[in-house]
N, C-alpha and C positions, 0 to 999 in steps of 0.2 A: 273490498269494494273498489272498483276502478275509479281513479280520480281524473277529472277533466283538467288537463293542464292549461293553465292561464298564461297569457303573455305578460310581460312587464307592464305594458300599457293597460291591460285589462285589470291587473292587480292594482295598479296606481289609482285608476278612476274609481274603483269599488272598495278600496281598503277601509274607508270610513263607514261603509254601509253595514247594516246588520246582515249577517250571513246565515242561510237556512241550508242544512245539509239533509236533503230529502233522498233517501236510498232509492236507487233505480236498479232493477234486477233484469238480468238476461238469461233466457232459457230456451231450449228446444223441446222441452217436455210439455207437449201440448195437452196431454191427458189430464194435467192438473187444473186446467181452465174449464169453466162452465159458462155458456152464454145464457143470458136471461130470456125466458120465453116471452116475457112481457115487452121486450125491446123490439124495435122496428125489425121488419124482415130484412134479411141479408139481400142486397141488390147486386146481381151479378155484374151489371154495368159499372157500378162503383168499384167493385173489386178489380175489374179489368183495367180501370183508369189508374187505381193505385199501383197495380203491377207495372204499368207503363211509367209511372212516376218514379218508382223504385229503380227500375231499369235505367231511367234517364239520370237520376241522381238519388242515391240512397240516403235518406234522412230519417230512418226509422227511429233512431235514438234521439231525435229532436222532438218527437211527439209520442211519448210512451203510452201504453194502454193503462187505464185506471181500473183497479180491481179492489175488491173487498174479500175478507176471509169468510167462508161459510160458517154456519153455526157449529158444525162438527169439527171445524178446523182442518179439514182435509182437501178442500177445494177453493180455487180462486175464481170468484164470480166477476165476469167481465162487466163493468158498469158503463164504461165509455171506451169506444175503439173496436167494436166487434168487426167492422169491415177491415180494419188494419190487422186484426187477429187472423181472419179468414185468409187475407192476402199472404201473410207470412207463412200460414199453415200450407196453403197451396204451393208456395215457392220453396218450402223447406228452409225458411230463414228463421233465425232466432227472434223470440219475442222480448221486447223491452216493456216492462211494466212497473208501476209503483202502486202502493196502497193509497186509497182514497178515503176521505171521511164521508163521502156520499153514501146515501142509502138507496134502496131500490126506488122509493118514491120520488127521489130527486133526479132520476135519470131523464125522465121526460122533460122536466123544467130546464135541465142543463142543456139538453139537445136542442130545445126550442130557441135558446139564446144564441146558437151558433149560426150567424148569418153567412150565407154564400155570397161571394163577390158577384156583383152585378157587372154587366158588360161596361157600364160607365166606370166602375172601379178598375177594371182591367185596362181600359183605355187610358185612364189617367195615369195608372202606374207605369205602363210601358212608355207613354209620352215623357214622363218625367225622368225615366231611365234612358231616354235618348234613342228609342227604336223609331227609325225614320218612317217606316210604313204606317205605324200607328199615328204619327204626327200628320201624315197625309190625310188619313181618315178623319182625324179630329178637325182638320181644316175644312174638309167637305161637310162635315156634320154642322159646323158653325155656319157655313154658307147656305146649306140647303135644308137644314132642319129635319132630315130624315132619321128614322130609328137606326141605331148602330147596326143591328142585325141586317137591315137592308143595305146599308153602305158596305158592310163586310161582303155581302153577296156581289154587289155591283163591282167593287174594286178588285175583288179576288176572282170573279168569274165563276164562283162556285155556289152551289146550293145543296150540299149534302149534309149527312148527319154529323160529321166530325168537324165541320166548319167552325162552329162556335167553340168547341172544346179546344181546338188548335189556337183559336184567337186568345183564349184565356191562358194558354200555355206560353204565349209570346211567339207563336209560329205564324202569325198572319203575314201574308205577302201580297202586295199590290201587283197584279199581273196585267191589268188592263191599262190601255193608253189613257193618260190623264185628260188629254184634250177630248177624247171620245166620251169619257164619263162626264165631263163638264157639259159637253154638247147634249148628251142624253138627258141629264138632270134638268138643264135649262129648258129643253123642249118640253119635258113632262110637266114642269112648273106652269106651262102656259094652259094646262088642262085644269088647274086648281080651281078657277072661278066656276067651273061648270059641274064638277063633282069632286069634292075634297077627298071622299073615301076612295074613289078610283085613283086619284093622284097619289095617295099614300099607300096603295096596294103594292106589296112586293111582287105579286104575281103579275099585275099589269106592268110593272117596271120591267120584269124579265121578258115579257111578251114584246114590249116595246123596244127593248135592247136588240132583240132578234130582228124586229121589223126594220130598223134603221139600216140593215144590211140587205133588205129585200130590194131587188133591182127595180121594181114597179111601184114601190110605196114611197109616197112623198108626204112629209110631215105637214107642210103648209096646206095641202089639200085636206088632210085629216082634220087639222084644226079648223079649217073653214067649214067643213061638214058638221063638226061638233057645234059650232056657233049657230048653224042653221037648224039643226035638230038635236038640241042638247038632251031632250027627253029620252033619246035612244042611247045616250052615253051613260051606261049603267055599271054598277059594281058587280063583279063576278068572283067566284072562288076558284075556278079551274082555268087552266091555260086555254083549252079548247073553247070554253065559254067566252073568254075574252077575244080570242080570234074571231069567233062568229059575230060578236058585237062589234068589233072594229071593222070587220068586213062589211057588215050590214050598214054602218054609218058611212064608211069610205065610198061604198058603191051606190049610195043614194043619188039618184038622178045622174048617174055616171055612165056615159055611153061606152066607155071601156072598162068594165068591171074587172077587178082582179080577184084572184083566189088566194086565200091565206091559210087554208087548212084542208 
């Protein structure tokens, strides 16, 4: 069995502690493993993320798969780590595994206790680790009280499927001018008294970000119209619906109506 070599400092700090030598095995004989039918379905998206993580930094031996021996003693039943097993299988990499005292009935309970990091957890971690762009985002959240996902969108100028995954990986980058973002959020805050749900809508924020560059659109005029007819300032779910709503409010009693969509 391969031994993990410890540094002198590691030996010094742990020499008085009780030591457990738990055997960890490595193999490329995938045929000896069996996945449990009762376990969760394999999610291709999670396998893809694990492949990316391994390619970025291979830490398979830090998180070995947990197995138990089948009743006939010929098969290793995977209790925990089926996605890691599938990932290694697809990539042709060795499996690191160890035997567990878990039984089949314990798998669901064990899995349910594994909490996924929230965006708040990731933000705090990267701020403490000194990631400058994450510190900027934390400052904006403290000032404007928007959800982290909304501020990620505004500060990165992105709204795609990989945006939050990259944030959790520490790859978030601020690409928008900070003065522009401050101006945008400050102006949107002025709509809060009229409809809090619209004010907090990421879609509305996205639409308004684009409108701030519209040559004929004036924020002060829009705010004035909302004050006059607040009942028309309504929550929507789609970009085009917000554009129609804003256009309707903005052009109310306006001799020079503008077209927004």
